[in-house]
GUDREN-37414 format. One record per residue (C-alpha): x, y, z; residue number from 0. Coordinates in steps of 0.25 Angstrom, whole numbers. Layout:
<rs>
r east: X; north: Y; up: Z; i: NUM $
...
</rs>
This chain:
<rs>
r east: -103; north: -147; up: -1; i: 0 $
r east: -110; north: -136; up: 5; i: 1 $
r east: -114; north: -123; up: -4; i: 2 $
r east: -112; north: -109; up: 2; i: 3 $
r east: -125; north: -104; up: -2; i: 4 $
r east: -121; north: -91; up: 4; i: 5 $
r east: -116; north: -80; up: -6; i: 6 $
r east: -101; north: -79; up: -7; i: 7 $
r east: -101; north: -66; up: 1; i: 8 $
r east: -106; north: -74; up: 12; i: 9 $
r east: -118; north: -69; up: 12; i: 10 $
r east: -130; north: -77; up: 18; i: 11 $
r east: -138; north: -74; up: 7; i: 12 $
r east: -140; north: -86; up: -3; i: 13 $
r east: -132; north: -90; up: -15; i: 14 $
r east: -143; north: -94; up: -25; i: 15 $
r east: -132; north: -102; up: -34; i: 16 $
r east: -127; north: -109; up: -23; i: 17 $
r east: -140; north: -113; up: -18; i: 18 $
r east: -145; north: -118; up: -32; i: 19 $
r east: -132; north: -125; up: -34; i: 20 $
r east: -134; north: -132; up: -21; i: 21 $
r east: -148; north: -136; up: -23; i: 22 $
r east: -147; north: -142; up: -37; i: 23 $
r east: -132; north: -149; up: -32; i: 24 $
r east: -139; north: -156; up: -19; i: 25 $
r east: -152; north: -160; up: -26; i: 26 $
r east: -144; north: -166; up: -38; i: 27 $
r east: -135; north: -174; up: -28; i: 28 $
r east: -147; north: -178; up: -20; i: 29 $
r east: -153; north: -184; up: -32; i: 30 $
r east: -140; north: -191; up: -37; i: 31 $
r east: -138; north: -197; up: -23; i: 32 $
r east: -153; north: -201; up: -22; i: 33 $
r east: -152; north: -209; up: -35; i: 34 $
r east: -137; north: -215; up: -30; i: 35 $
r east: -144; north: -221; up: -17; i: 36 $
r east: -156; north: -227; up: -25; i: 37 $
r east: -149; north: -232; up: -36; i: 38 $
r east: -157; north: -225; up: -46; i: 39 $
r east: -153; north: -220; up: -60; i: 40 $
r east: -140; north: -211; up: -59; i: 41 $
r east: -143; north: -197; up: -61; i: 42 $
r east: -128; north: -193; up: -69; i: 43 $
r east: -136; north: -177; up: -73; i: 44 $
r east: -139; north: -176; up: -59; i: 45 $
r east: -125; north: -180; up: -53; i: 46 $
r east: -118; north: -172; up: -64; i: 47 $
r east: -126; north: -160; up: -60; i: 48 $
r east: -123; north: -162; up: -45; i: 49 $
r east: -109; north: -163; up: -48; i: 50 $
r east: -107; north: -151; up: -57; i: 51 $
r east: -114; north: -143; up: -46; i: 52 $
r east: -104; north: -148; up: -35; i: 53 $
r east: -93; north: -144; up: -45; i: 54 $
r east: -99; north: -131; up: -46; i: 55 $
r east: -102; north: -128; up: -33; i: 56 $
r east: -87; north: -129; up: -29; i: 57 $
r east: -84; north: -120; up: -40; i: 58 $
r east: -94; north: -110; up: -39; i: 59 $
r east: -97; north: -111; up: -24; i: 60 $
r east: -91; north: -111; up: -10; i: 61 $
r east: -92; north: -129; up: -10; i: 62 $
r east: -80; north: -137; up: -6; i: 63 $
r east: -72; north: -142; up: -17; i: 64 $
r east: -70; north: -156; up: -12; i: 65 $
r east: -85; north: -157; up: -7; i: 66 $
r east: -90; north: -152; up: -22; i: 67 $
r east: -81; north: -162; up: -28; i: 68 $
r east: -86; north: -174; up: -20; i: 69 $
r east: -100; north: -171; up: -22; i: 70 $
r east: -98; north: -171; up: -36; i: 71 $
r east: -91; north: -184; up: -38; i: 72 $
r east: -101; north: -191; up: -27; i: 73 $
r east: -113; north: -185; up: -37; i: 74 $
r east: -107; north: -191; up: -50; i: 75 $
r east: -104; north: -205; up: -43; i: 76 $
r east: -118; north: -207; up: -38; i: 77 $
r east: -124; north: -210; up: -52; i: 78 $
r east: -111; north: -215; up: -58; i: 79 $
r east: -109; north: -226; up: -48; i: 80 $
r east: -125; north: -229; up: -50; i: 81 $
r east: -122; north: -235; up: -64; i: 82 $
r east: -113; north: -247; up: -60; i: 83 $
r east: -112; north: -246; up: -44; i: 84 $
r east: -125; north: -242; up: -37; i: 85 $
r east: -121; north: -246; up: -24; i: 86 $
r east: -110; north: -237; up: -23; i: 87 $
r east: -118; north: -226; up: -29; i: 88 $
r east: -126; north: -227; up: -17; i: 89 $
r east: -115; north: -225; up: -8; i: 90 $
r east: -112; north: -213; up: -16; i: 91 $
r east: -125; north: -207; up: -16; i: 92 $
r east: -126; north: -208; up: -2; i: 93 $
r east: -114; north: -201; up: 1; i: 94 $
r east: -119; north: -190; up: -9; i: 95 $
r east: -131; north: -188; up: -1; i: 96 $
r east: -123; north: -187; up: 12; i: 97 $
r east: -117; north: -176; up: 5; i: 98 $
r east: -129; north: -169; up: 1; i: 99 $
r east: -133; north: -170; up: 15; i: 100 $
r east: -119; north: -163; up: 21; i: 101 $
r east: -122; north: -153; up: 10; i: 102 $
r east: -136; north: -150; up: 14; i: 103 $
r east: -132; north: -150; up: 29; i: 104 $
r east: -120; north: -143; up: 33; i: 105 $
r east: -121; north: -133; up: 44; i: 106 $
r east: -135; north: -140; up: 49; i: 107 $
r east: -136; north: -144; up: 62; i: 108 $
r east: -139; north: -160; up: 66; i: 109 $
r east: -154; north: -159; up: 64; i: 110 $
r east: -153; north: -152; up: 52; i: 111 $
r east: -142; north: -162; up: 47; i: 112 $
r east: -151; north: -173; up: 50; i: 113 $
r east: -162; north: -168; up: 43; i: 114 $
r east: -155; north: -165; up: 31; i: 115 $
r east: -149; north: -178; up: 30; i: 116 $
r east: -163; north: -182; up: 32; i: 117 $
r east: -169; north: -173; up: 21; i: 118 $
r east: -158; north: -175; up: 9; i: 119 $
r east: -157; north: -189; up: 11; i: 120 $
r east: -171; north: -192; up: 12; i: 121 $
r east: -172; north: -183; up: -2; i: 122 $
r east: -160; north: -189; up: -9; i: 123 $
r east: -168; north: -203; up: -8; i: 124 $
r east: -180; north: -198; up: -12; i: 125 $
r east: -172; north: -193; up: -25; i: 126 $
r east: -167; north: -207; up: -25; i: 127 $
r east: -180; north: -214; up: -25; i: 128 $
r east: -185; north: -204; up: -35; i: 129 $
r east: -175; north: -208; up: -46; i: 130 $
r east: -178; north: -224; up: -46; i: 131 $
r east: -185; north: -228; up: -57; i: 132 $
r east: -190; north: -241; up: -50; i: 133 $
r east: -196; north: -235; up: -36; i: 134 $
r east: -193; north: -244; up: -24; i: 135 $
r east: -206; north: -252; up: -19; i: 136 $
r east: -206; north: -242; up: -5; i: 137 $
r east: -204; north: -229; up: -13; i: 138 $
r east: -217; north: -223; up: -9; i: 139 $
r east: -212; north: -226; up: 7; i: 140 $
r east: -198; north: -222; up: 4; i: 141 $
r east: -204; north: -208; up: -2; i: 142 $
r east: -213; north: -206; up: 9; i: 143 $
r east: -203; north: -208; up: 19; i: 144 $
r east: -194; north: -198; up: 12; i: 145 $
r east: -204; north: -187; up: 10; i: 146 $
r east: -207; north: -188; up: 25; i: 147 $
r east: -194; north: -189; up: 29; i: 148 $
r east: -190; north: -176; up: 20; i: 149 $
r east: -202; north: -168; up: 26; i: 150 $
r east: -199; north: -172; up: 41; i: 151 $
r east: -184; north: -167; up: 39; i: 152 $
r east: -188; north: -156; up: 32; i: 153 $
r east: -197; north: -151; up: 43; i: 154 $
r east: -188; north: -155; up: 54; i: 155 $
r east: -177; north: -145; up: 45; i: 156 $
r east: -189; north: -134; up: 45; i: 157 $
r east: -189; north: -135; up: 60; i: 158 $
r east: -176; north: -135; up: 62; i: 159 $
r east: -174; north: -123; up: 53; i: 160 $
r east: -181; north: -114; up: 63; i: 161 $
r east: -190; north: -106; up: 52; i: 162 $
r east: -200; north: -116; up: 52; i: 163 $
r east: -211; north: -108; up: 60; i: 164 $
r east: -207; north: -93; up: 57; i: 165 $
r east: -209; north: -86; up: 42; i: 166 $
r east: -194; north: -89; up: 38; i: 167 $
r east: -200; north: -102; up: 34; i: 168 $
r east: -207; north: -96; up: 23; i: 169 $
r east: -200; north: -82; up: 22; i: 170 $
r east: -185; north: -89; up: 19; i: 171 $
r east: -181; north: -98; up: 8; i: 172 $
r east: -175; north: -106; up: 20; i: 173 $
r east: -189; north: -108; up: 25; i: 174 $
r east: -195; north: -110; up: 12; i: 175 $
r east: -185; north: -122; up: 9; i: 176 $
r east: -188; north: -127; up: 21; i: 177 $
r east: -203; north: -129; up: 19; i: 178 $
r east: -199; north: -134; up: 6; i: 179 $
r east: -193; north: -145; up: 12; i: 180 $
r east: -204; north: -150; up: 20; i: 181 $
r east: -215; north: -149; up: 9; i: 182 $
r east: -208; north: -154; up: -2; i: 183 $
r east: -205; north: -168; up: 3; i: 184 $
r east: -220; north: -169; up: 7; i: 185 $
r east: -223; north: -164; up: -6; i: 186 $
r east: -215; north: -175; up: -12; i: 187 $
r east: -223; north: -185; up: -2; i: 188 $
r east: -235; north: -180; up: -8; i: 189 $
r east: -231; north: -183; up: -22; i: 190 $
r east: -225; north: -196; up: -19; i: 191 $
r east: -226; north: -206; up: -32; i: 192 $
r east: -224; north: -193; up: -41; i: 193 $
r east: -211; north: -190; up: -49; i: 194 $
r east: -212; north: -176; up: -44; i: 195 $
r east: -212; north: -181; up: -29; i: 196 $
r east: -196; north: -180; up: -29; i: 197 $
r east: -196; north: -166; up: -34; i: 198 $
r east: -204; north: -162; up: -21; i: 199 $
r east: -193; north: -169; up: -14; i: 200 $
r east: -182; north: -163; up: -23; i: 201 $
r east: -187; north: -148; up: -20; i: 202 $
r east: -187; north: -151; up: -4; i: 203 $
r east: -172; north: -155; up: -6; i: 204 $
r east: -169; north: -142; up: -13; i: 205 $
r east: -176; north: -135; up: -2; i: 206 $
r east: -169; north: -142; up: 9; i: 207 $
r east: -155; north: -139; up: 2; i: 208 $
r east: -160; north: -125; up: 0; i: 209 $
r east: -163; north: -122; up: 14; i: 210 $
r east: -150; north: -127; up: 20; i: 211 $
r east: -144; north: -119; up: 11; i: 212 $
r east: -150; north: -107; up: 15; i: 213 $
r east: -146; north: -97; up: 27; i: 214 $
r east: -156; north: -98; up: 38; i: 215 $
r east: -166; north: -88; up: 38; i: 216 $
r east: -164; north: -76; up: 49; i: 217 $
r east: -171; north: -77; up: 61; i: 218 $
r east: -184; north: -70; up: 62; i: 219 $
r east: -184; north: -56; up: 69; i: 220 $
r east: -189; north: -57; up: 83; i: 221 $
r east: -199; north: -45; up: 85; i: 222 $
r east: -193; north: -34; up: 94; i: 223 $
r east: -181; north: -40; up: 95; i: 224 $
r east: -167; north: -36; up: 90; i: 225 $
r east: -163; north: -43; up: 76; i: 226 $
r east: -149; north: -48; up: 72; i: 227 $
r east: -150; north: -54; up: 57; i: 228 $
r east: -142; north: -53; up: 45; i: 229 $
r east: -145; north: -46; up: 31; i: 230 $
r east: -136; north: -51; up: 17; i: 231 $
r east: -130; north: -38; up: 11; i: 232 $
r east: -123; north: -39; up: -2; i: 233 $
r east: -117; north: -53; up: 2; i: 234 $
r east: -115; north: -50; up: 16; i: 235 $
r east: -123; north: -54; up: 30; i: 236 $
r east: -125; north: -42; up: 38; i: 237 $
r east: -129; north: -44; up: 53; i: 238 $
r east: -141; north: -35; up: 55; i: 239 $
r east: -146; north: -30; up: 70; i: 240 $
r east: -158; north: -24; up: 71; i: 241 $
r east: -161; north: -18; up: 86; i: 242 $
r east: -171; north: -17; up: 92; i: 243 $
r east: -180; north: -22; up: 81; i: 244 $
r east: -192; north: -16; up: 86; i: 245 $
r east: -203; north: -7; up: 78; i: 246 $
r east: -196; north: 7; up: 77; i: 247 $
r east: -183; north: 12; up: 76; i: 248 $
r east: -171; north: 1; up: 76; i: 249 $
r east: -156; north: -1; up: 73; i: 250 $
r east: -151; north: -10; up: 63; i: 251 $
r east: -135; north: -15; up: 64; i: 252 $
r east: -126; north: -20; up: 54; i: 253 $
r east: -112; north: -23; up: 59; i: 254 $
r east: -100; north: -14; up: 53; i: 255 $
r east: -96; north: -27; up: 42; i: 256 $
r east: -109; north: -24; up: 35; i: 257 $
r east: -102; north: -12; up: 30; i: 258 $
r east: -108; north: 3; up: 28; i: 259 $
r east: -118; north: 5; up: 19; i: 260 $
r east: -129; north: -4; up: 27; i: 261 $
r east: -143; north: 3; up: 27; i: 262 $
r east: -156; north: -4; up: 35; i: 263 $
r east: -169; north: 2; up: 30; i: 264 $
r east: -162; north: 12; up: 22; i: 265 $
r east: -154; north: 18; up: 35; i: 266 $
r east: -139; north: 18; up: 34; i: 267 $
r east: -133; north: 10; up: 44; i: 268 $
r east: -123; north: 18; up: 51; i: 269 $
r east: -111; north: 17; up: 62; i: 270 $
r east: -115; north: 20; up: 76; i: 271 $
r east: -106; north: 26; up: 86; i: 272 $
r east: -101; north: 15; up: 96; i: 273 $
r east: -107; north: 4; up: 88; i: 274 $
r east: -103; north: -6; up: 78; i: 275 $
r east: -108; north: -6; up: 64; i: 276 $
r east: -120; north: 0; up: 57; i: 277 $
r east: -133; north: 4; up: 63; i: 278 $
r east: -146; north: 10; up: 56; i: 279 $
r east: -159; north: 15; up: 63; i: 280 $
r east: -172; north: 9; up: 57; i: 281 $
r east: -185; north: 10; up: 59; i: 282 $
r east: -193; north: -3; up: 59; i: 283 $
r east: -209; north: -6; up: 59; i: 284 $
r east: -217; north: -14; up: 69; i: 285 $
r east: -216; north: -30; up: 65; i: 286 $
r east: -209; north: -37; up: 53; i: 287 $
r east: -201; north: -30; up: 43; i: 288 $
r east: -187; north: -28; up: 35; i: 289 $
r east: -176; north: -22; up: 37; i: 290 $
r east: -168; north: -18; up: 24; i: 291 $
r east: -153; north: -20; up: 25; i: 292 $
r east: -144; north: -14; up: 15; i: 293 $
r east: -131; north: -10; up: 9; i: 294 $
r east: -129; north: -5; up: -4; i: 295 $
r east: -137; north: -14; up: -14; i: 296 $
r east: -138; north: -25; up: -4; i: 297 $
r east: -150; north: -26; up: 5; i: 298 $
r east: -157; north: -36; up: 15; i: 299 $
r east: -169; north: -37; up: 22; i: 300 $
r east: -169; north: -40; up: 37; i: 301 $
r east: -183; north: -45; up: 44; i: 302 $
r east: -186; north: -37; up: 56; i: 303 $
r east: -197; north: -39; up: 65; i: 304 $
r east: -198; north: -28; up: 75; i: 305 $
r east: -211; north: -33; up: 83; i: 306 $
r east: -221; north: -23; up: 88; i: 307 $
r east: -212; north: -18; up: 100; i: 308 $
r east: -210; north: -3; up: 104; i: 309 $
r east: -197; north: 3; up: 97; i: 310 $
r east: -184; north: 4; up: 103; i: 311 $
r east: -178; north: 18; up: 100; i: 312 $
r east: -163; north: 20; up: 95; i: 313 $
r east: -153; north: 29; up: 101; i: 314 $
r east: -137; north: 30; up: 100; i: 315 $
r east: -138; north: 18; up: 110; i: 316 $
r east: -145; north: 8; up: 101; i: 317 $
r east: -133; north: 1; up: 94; i: 318 $
r east: -130; north: -4; up: 109; i: 319 $
r east: -143; north: -8; up: 111; i: 320 $
r east: -142; north: -16; up: 97; i: 321 $
r east: -130; north: -22; up: 102; i: 322 $
r east: -137; north: -27; up: 115; i: 323 $
r east: -148; north: -32; up: 105; i: 324 $
r east: -138; north: -39; up: 96; i: 325 $
r east: -130; north: -47; up: 109; i: 326 $
r east: -145; north: -53; up: 111; i: 327 $
r east: -146; north: -58; up: 98; i: 328 $
r east: -131; north: -63; up: 95; i: 329 $
r east: -135; north: -72; up: 108; i: 330 $
r east: -148; north: -76; up: 102; i: 331 $
r east: -158; north: -68; up: 109; i: 332 $
r east: -168; north: -59; up: 104; i: 333 $
r east: -172; north: -50; up: 115; i: 334 $
r east: -180; north: -38; up: 113; i: 335 $
r east: -173; north: -25; up: 115; i: 336 $
r east: -180; north: -21; up: 129; i: 337 $
r east: -170; north: -10; up: 131; i: 338 $
r east: -155; north: -6; up: 126; i: 339 $
r east: -142; north: -6; up: 135; i: 340 $
r east: -143; north: 11; up: 134; i: 341 $
r east: -157; north: 10; up: 142; i: 342 $
r east: -150; north: 7; up: 155; i: 343 $
r east: -138; north: 5; up: 164; i: 344 $
r east: -136; north: -8; up: 169; i: 345 $
r east: -133; north: -10; up: 183; i: 346 $
r east: -120; north: -19; up: 180; i: 347 $
r east: -115; north: -6; up: 169; i: 348 $
r east: -117; north: 3; up: 181; i: 349 $
r east: -109; north: -4; up: 191; i: 350 $
r east: -98; north: -5; up: 180; i: 351 $
r east: -98; north: 9; up: 178; i: 352 $
r east: -98; north: 12; up: 195; i: 353 $
r east: -85; north: 2; up: 195; i: 354 $
r east: -79; north: 10; up: 182; i: 355 $
r east: -80; north: 23; up: 189; i: 356 $
r east: -75; north: 17; up: 203; i: 357 $
r east: -64; north: 12; up: 195; i: 358 $
r east: -60; north: 26; up: 189; i: 359 $
r east: -62; north: 31; up: 203; i: 360 $
r east: -51; north: 21; up: 208; i: 361 $
r east: -42; north: 27; up: 196; i: 362 $
r east: -42; north: 40; up: 203; i: 363 $
r east: -49; north: 46; up: 190; i: 364 $
r east: -55; north: 59; up: 193; i: 365 $
r east: -64; north: 62; up: 181; i: 366 $
r east: -74; north: 54; up: 173; i: 367 $
r east: -79; north: 58; up: 159; i: 368 $
r east: -92; north: 53; up: 158; i: 369 $
r east: -100; north: 51; up: 146; i: 370 $
r east: -114; north: 45; up: 146; i: 371 $
r east: -126; north: 47; up: 136; i: 372 $
r east: -141; north: 50; up: 138; i: 373 $
r east: -146; north: 34; up: 138; i: 374 $
r east: -150; north: 29; up: 151; i: 375 $
r east: -139; north: 20; up: 153; i: 376 $
r east: -130; north: 31; up: 150; i: 377 $
r east: -136; north: 41; up: 160; i: 378 $
r east: -137; north: 31; up: 170; i: 379 $
r east: -121; north: 25; up: 168; i: 380 $
r east: -118; north: 40; up: 168; i: 381 $
r east: -125; north: 42; up: 183; i: 382 $
r east: -118; north: 29; up: 188; i: 383 $
r east: -104; north: 35; up: 184; i: 384 $
r east: -106; north: 48; up: 189; i: 385 $
r east: -111; north: 42; up: 203; i: 386 $
r east: -99; north: 32; up: 203; i: 387 $
r east: -89; north: 44; up: 199; i: 388 $
r east: -95; north: 53; up: 211; i: 389 $
r east: -93; north: 41; up: 220; i: 390 $
r east: -79; north: 40; up: 216; i: 391 $
r east: -77; north: 55; up: 217; i: 392 $
r east: -75; north: 56; up: 200; i: 393 $
r east: -78; north: 68; up: 193; i: 394 $
r east: -87; north: 66; up: 181; i: 395 $
r east: -86; north: 74; up: 169; i: 396 $
r east: -91; north: 76; up: 154; i: 397 $
r east: -79; north: 81; up: 147; i: 398 $
r east: -65; north: 74; up: 145; i: 399 $
r east: -55; north: 75; up: 154; i: 400 $
r east: -41; north: 71; up: 154; i: 401 $
r east: -40; north: 64; up: 169; i: 402 $
r east: -54; north: 58; up: 166; i: 403 $
r east: -60; north: 44; up: 164; i: 404 $
r east: -70; north: 44; up: 152; i: 405 $
r east: -82; north: 35; up: 156; i: 406 $
r east: -93; north: 32; up: 145; i: 407 $
r east: -108; north: 28; up: 149; i: 408 $
r east: -114; north: 31; up: 135; i: 409 $
r east: -119; north: 23; up: 123; i: 410 $
r east: -109; north: 18; up: 113; i: 411 $
r east: -113; north: 31; up: 103; i: 412 $
r east: -109; north: 40; up: 114; i: 413 $
r east: -97; north: 31; up: 120; i: 414 $
r east: -92; north: 31; up: 106; i: 415 $
r east: -92; north: 45; up: 104; i: 416 $
r east: -86; north: 48; up: 117; i: 417 $
r east: -75; north: 39; up: 116; i: 418 $
r east: -71; north: 44; up: 103; i: 419 $
r east: -69; north: 57; up: 108; i: 420 $
r east: -63; north: 52; up: 120; i: 421 $
r east: -52; north: 44; up: 109; i: 422 $
r east: -50; north: 58; up: 102; i: 423 $
r east: -48; north: 65; up: 117; i: 424 $
r east: -38; north: 56; up: 121; i: 425 $
r east: -30; north: 57; up: 107; i: 426 $
r east: -29; north: 72; up: 110; i: 427 $
r east: -26; north: 74; up: 124; i: 428 $
r east: -25; north: 66; up: 138; i: 429 $
r east: -39; north: 62; up: 140; i: 430 $
r east: -47; north: 52; up: 150; i: 431 $
r east: -35; north: 47; up: 156; i: 432 $
r east: -43; north: 38; up: 166; i: 433 $
r east: -48; north: 31; up: 153; i: 434 $
r east: -61; north: 28; up: 146; i: 435 $
r east: -72; north: 20; up: 152; i: 436 $
r east: -84; north: 14; up: 145; i: 437 $
r east: -97; north: 9; up: 151; i: 438 $
r east: -99; north: -5; up: 149; i: 439 $
r east: -108; north: -5; up: 138; i: 440 $
r east: -97; north: 2; up: 129; i: 441 $
r east: -88; north: -10; up: 127; i: 442 $
r east: -89; north: -10; up: 112; i: 443 $
r east: -81; north: -9; up: 101; i: 444 $
r east: -85; north: 5; up: 94; i: 445 $
r east: -85; north: 11; up: 106; i: 446 $
r east: -72; north: 7; up: 114; i: 447 $
r east: -64; north: 6; up: 101; i: 448 $
r east: -65; north: 23; up: 100; i: 449 $
r east: -54; north: 23; up: 110; i: 450 $
r east: -42; north: 16; up: 113; i: 451 $
r east: -45; north: 10; up: 126; i: 452 $
r east: -58; north: 12; up: 136; i: 453 $
r east: -62; north: 4; up: 147; i: 454 $
r east: -75; north: -3; up: 152; i: 455 $
r east: -81; north: -10; up: 164; i: 456 $
r east: -87; north: -23; up: 160; i: 457 $
r east: -92; north: -36; up: 167; i: 458 $
r east: -88; north: -45; up: 157; i: 459 $
r east: -75; north: -48; up: 149; i: 460 $
r east: -76; north: -45; up: 135; i: 461 $
r east: -65; north: -57; up: 133; i: 462 $
r east: -72; north: -67; up: 141; i: 463 $
r east: -80; north: -79; up: 132; i: 464 $
r east: -94; north: -73; up: 133; i: 465 $
r east: -91; north: -59; up: 129; i: 466 $
r east: -83; north: -64; up: 118; i: 467 $
r east: -94; north: -75; up: 113; i: 468 $
r east: -103; north: -63; up: 113; i: 469 $
r east: -92; north: -56; up: 104; i: 470 $
r east: -91; north: -66; up: 95; i: 471 $
r east: -106; north: -70; up: 94; i: 472 $
r east: -109; north: -56; up: 91; i: 473 $
r east: -97; north: -56; up: 80; i: 474 $
r east: -103; north: -67; up: 74; i: 475 $
r east: -118; north: -61; up: 73; i: 476 $
r east: -115; north: -47; up: 71; i: 477 $
r east: -100; north: -46; up: 65; i: 478 $
r east: -93; north: -34; up: 68; i: 479 $
r east: -101; north: -29; up: 80; i: 480 $
r east: -94; north: -27; up: 92; i: 481 $
r east: -97; north: -33; up: 107; i: 482 $
r east: -103; north: -24; up: 116; i: 483 $
r east: -108; north: -26; up: 130; i: 484 $
r east: -123; north: -24; up: 128; i: 485 $
r east: -122; north: -34; up: 118; i: 486 $
r east: -114; north: -44; up: 126; i: 487 $
r east: -124; north: -43; up: 138; i: 488 $
r east: -135; north: -45; up: 128; i: 489 $
r east: -128; north: -58; up: 123; i: 490 $
r east: -127; north: -62; up: 136; i: 491 $
r east: -141; north: -61; up: 139; i: 492 $
r east: -139; north: -52; up: 151; i: 493 $
r east: -133; north: -38; up: 155; i: 494 $
r east: -129; north: -43; up: 169; i: 495 $
r east: -115; north: -48; up: 170; i: 496 $
r east: -109; north: -54; up: 184; i: 497 $
r east: -93; north: -50; up: 181; i: 498 $
r east: -88; north: -38; up: 189; i: 499 $
r east: -85; north: -25; up: 181; i: 500 $
r east: -71; north: -24; up: 176; i: 501 $
r east: -65; north: -14; up: 166; i: 502 $
r east: -60; north: -19; up: 153; i: 503 $
r east: -52; north: -10; up: 144; i: 504 $
r east: -55; north: -9; up: 128; i: 505 $
r east: -42; north: -5; up: 121; i: 506 $
r east: -39; north: -6; up: 106; i: 507 $
r east: -28; north: -17; up: 105; i: 508 $
r east: -31; north: -30; up: 96; i: 509 $
r east: -28; north: -39; up: 109; i: 510 $
r east: -36; north: -45; up: 118; i: 511 $
r east: -26; north: -50; up: 130; i: 512 $
r east: -32; north: -62; up: 139; i: 513 $
r east: -26; north: -67; up: 151; i: 514 $
r east: -14; north: -76; up: 150; i: 515 $
r east: -20; north: -90; up: 146; i: 516 $
r east: -35; north: -85; up: 146; i: 517 $
r east: -43; north: -91; up: 135; i: 518 $
r east: -49; north: -84; up: 124; i: 519 $
r east: -63; north: -84; up: 122; i: 520 $
r east: -69; north: -90; up: 110; i: 521 $
r east: -67; north: -82; up: 98; i: 522 $
r east: -60; north: -71; up: 103; i: 523 $
r east: -46; north: -69; up: 97; i: 524 $
r east: -35; north: -63; up: 106; i: 525 $
r east: -31; north: -53; up: 97; i: 526 $
r east: -37; north: -44; up: 86; i: 527 $
r east: -52; north: -43; up: 83; i: 528 $
r east: -62; north: -55; up: 80; i: 529 $
r east: -73; north: -61; up: 87; i: 530 $
r east: -74; north: -59; up: 101; i: 531 $
r east: -67; north: -46; up: 104; i: 532 $
r east: -76; north: -36; up: 109; i: 533 $
r east: -69; north: -24; up: 104; i: 534 $
r east: -63; north: -25; up: 89; i: 535 $
r east: -47; north: -21; up: 90; i: 536 $
r east: -49; north: -19; up: 106; i: 537 $
r east: -46; north: -28; up: 119; i: 538 $
r east: -54; north: -27; up: 131; i: 539 $
r east: -48; north: -32; up: 143; i: 540 $
r east: -50; north: -30; up: 158; i: 541 $
r east: -42; north: -17; up: 165; i: 542 $
r east: -48; north: -20; up: 179; i: 543 $
r east: -51; north: -29; up: 189; i: 544 $
r east: -65; north: -31; up: 192; i: 545 $
r east: -70; north: -18; up: 197; i: 546 $
r east: -78; north: -18; up: 211; i: 547 $
</rs>
């Protein structure tokens, strides 16, 4: 019988009432099981309390009714059988002990399960020995062995927890509980022979059942790298991204699922053109500090550590930079943000743009309207397009034209504005009859969904397993966030992709057609939205052969 110690709303915050019921229930059950194993005096009051709490758990908490009933029947049967059939009581007590072990170890790894079994079994045995009026001849040796066993199992669990050597050990209830599971058995050993020794074991047992019910503390921030963590706001777990987590101006991002009205250090988080969710620019001091995230009356604090590195300026392209940081964090890497995607044009992206312009030349496109921005990448990309267009004999203009292709090589913000205007122009008159073309880094939902269809030169297929796996991992870590090319590259750990450039069209339809007999990648439904889709309510499919 497992108690859900999270709030009914799904928050990772602790439900204190459920935790207290769990602690008393498991302690009482262990006492009854210990007495049954050693044939001690029946503890009807303790068994009755355990049965009542088991029944209450089924009524008031998210506990399986069958499990609660089985627990109550077992714990009541042990003292009843002790009166006339002590041998049968021992077998039921053993079953009760197994039940307690299972309840304390749900969701544990194999090593943690082994530690749970040793600790719960050792504490239960001590409870049983303590209830005997006449102690066995080897009582001192038995309690010494049990105390050492508890201390060793506690130390093993402490090392497995990952918090043994950092400040979470003394700054969190989780860590303090782990300290208690080691210290109190040692205290009980020092007090062996006194009645108070069993109280030390009881405290250790309560500490053990406490930490296994607590959420694991969030990873400590690594100074000077992006931070991905969670804040609990009004019963809702909200993913929080802090980028680049350096002294000075930082960008804090929460997904759209957090809802409007989130503030970060008093700064309202607002939508940004071309980006998902909500964003706030905040100034952080050097070193450790806390960041207050609030929504209405709910608030939470997030620990940050900016280190002592140089600040990184924020600009309209900062959400794209944060997306690249998020991709690495989702992959489990904490890389310092040395540069942002808009700081340079990669040779592979430059080559993709050259091949795109060559393709437009083969389609007898006369004119390209080019939209760039002032970033180093935007300026370099514009030079590549102009040079390639001149080689193909194409005219490059700045204003919309009917028989033209629109080529956008700016960042997300400018691209969002440009495509919004293009969609309006196309609704009023024939415009861009040769299509809308975007730089590779612009394949993200908020940008491409501003128009009904657009084309992007890519070196990967968004339907391939690696791309879908990234999209699924991103959804799991930061629900509602659209996949991005820079995030995908960071997730892979490289910006170099060996595949040839191919044109892909993003169109606002709900089907994602596959080739006949082609298997779907894990997590990718064929129709509609869901984990694995790169563009919400749209499909991304190849519309050309590989470009030479």
